[in-house]
Residue, then its C-alpha position, 0 to 999 in steps of 0.5 A: m489501646a491506640k487507634k490504627d492510623k488509616p492508610s494513606l490514599n497512596e497506600t491504599v493505591q499500592n495495595a490495590i496494585k499488588g492485588v492486581e498484579k497477583f491476579k494477573k500472574a495467577n491468571f497468565l496475564q502478565g507481559n501482555v501490554k508491551f508493543k514492539p517499537v514502530s519500524w518502517i518500510p520504506f518509500s523511495s526518497a521521492v515519495q518520502d519527501a513529498l509526504n513527509l513520511p518514511g514509509i508505511p508502518k509495520g504491524f499496521l493496515t495501511l490503505l492506498r486508494g484513488h482513481s485509476d492510474t494514479g500511482k496506487t499500484a507503483t507505490m504497492l510495488e516500491i513497498a514490495v521492492s523494499c520488503q524483499k531488501m528487508g527480508i519481509l516476505p511480500v504476499i502479493i494478492m492480485t484481484e484486479m488482474k492488472w499485474s505486470w512482471e515486466h513492470a515489477l522487474q523494471m521497478g526493481f523487484q527481484v524475480e527469476e524467470v524460469k525459461d524453457d531450455k529450447t524455446d527460452e519462453v518464460l514458463d514461471y517466475k520464482g523468488f523471495f515472494i508469494y503471489v496469487d491471483r483470481s485463478s485461485l481467489n474468487s470471493i472476499e472469503d477466499v482472500s480472507s481465508f488465504i491470508a489466514n492460512m499464510l498466518d497459520e503457516q507462519k506460527n506453525g513454523n513454515l514461514s519464518h519471516d515477517l509477512c507483508f500482505l499487498w491486496d490489489s484491490v479492494g472493491s475489485i472482487p464480490c463476496e460469496l453471496s453476491i457470486k451464489s445470487n449472480k448479483n453483485s451487491n455492494e451491501w453485501n460486499a461491504g458486509a463481508m469485508s466487515q465481518q471477514f477483515g474488520n472483525f478478524i483479518n485487520q485484528k490478527i495483523t495489528l495484534s502481531r505488533k505485541e512484544s510477545q509475538p515472535f513476528t510482525n505482519t503488515l497489510v497494505a490494501v489498494n482500494k478502488v473509489w467512486v465519487a458521490r455527487p452532492t445531494m445538497p446545495m454547497e456540499q463538496p463531492r466525496l470519495k467512497n470507497k468500493g467494498g465498504d469502509t471497514m479498511f478505511f476505518d481500520a487503517a492507520l495509514i491512509l494515502t489518496f492519490g489524485n483528485i476527489t473528482n478526477s485522476g489529478t494527473n498530468k502526462i509527461k511526454a517526450t517530443k521529437d520531430g513531431r513524435d510524442v511518447e508518454f513516459a511519465k505522470r505527475t501525480k498528486i498524493s496525500c496522507d489524509k489519515n496517520h495515526i502513527t506520527g500525526v503528519t497529514t500532509k500532500g505534494t506531487v511525485i512524477m510516476t515512471v515505469h521504473g518508480f517514483i522520481p521528484d517533480d523537478k526539471k533536475a530529476i527528469d533530466v537525470y532520468k532522461k540521461e539513465h535511460s538514454e538508450e530507451w529513447l533512442k529506440l523509441l524516437g531515434s534520438k537521445d535528445f528531445d524535449v519534455v513536455i508536461e500537460t496541464d489540466s487546462d490543456n496548455t502545455e509546460a515545457y522543460e528546456t532540452v538538455e544535452n545528454e552525456 
């Protein structure tokens, strides 16, 4: 009797694959490995050019961090505007309490003012967005619970849109233990962030990228920072994240605004007949972590109340002309000099351009 040939390695592997696939089918584990193609919520062209990035990736956590008044909230607003245009519902969570509806409108955020018929007083704002703040969210756990509830409402069919959560900011709100003990402990807050977001909410966000999920949800977090001074010779100062490093480690994209030890911005002023009006800032912006395309880069942009413009003379001149009526009210003239303050307290002046 002839001896049966030993199956080749390839045949052995194929038989193993069949066995595994049979197991997956029996246990409903098929079709669980595919992810949706990466898509983007776009930045303005000025920020795109500065970072060589199209925007923030849907279905991931993006972290915007840096010192105060460096462009973090403006970038968050820019993302919210893009969300509305794409039909993605922006869910704005303001625990920093620096929100301005006027600024949001100037940035292009679509909002309808509800006014009193007699007094013309603005009573409310409505539109394609959800807004919550410290009046209902007092702790890290409250923020986590709110996001989880929104995701449940989406799952139950009450919010039939992709959601983009925009939280400003991490580090501005304590955990429940800090509140109950009347002692704001950074260690407790960091622990609550890790438990509520690292082990819970952040996982829900990234799971929405699965092809089996009907919606793709995104989280954009603004993170307050502080500077860790050198403790050893030759050691450089480092940025530290208030509220711990949970968002830093979980983020697929991290944008840092300004310098490490200071804001790294330059004031841009309109000056006429001895009168100065600050109307913009030059701000540094860098991509320090990118797990989507791998590109990490840095640049500068100019931040105005109407959004970002490129850091060049031509862009400023165009901006002057577009808002000439506003300059007339502020300076009594449409014609003025533009002066940029430098880090060394010297000034750099653009030549005056006549407004048409």
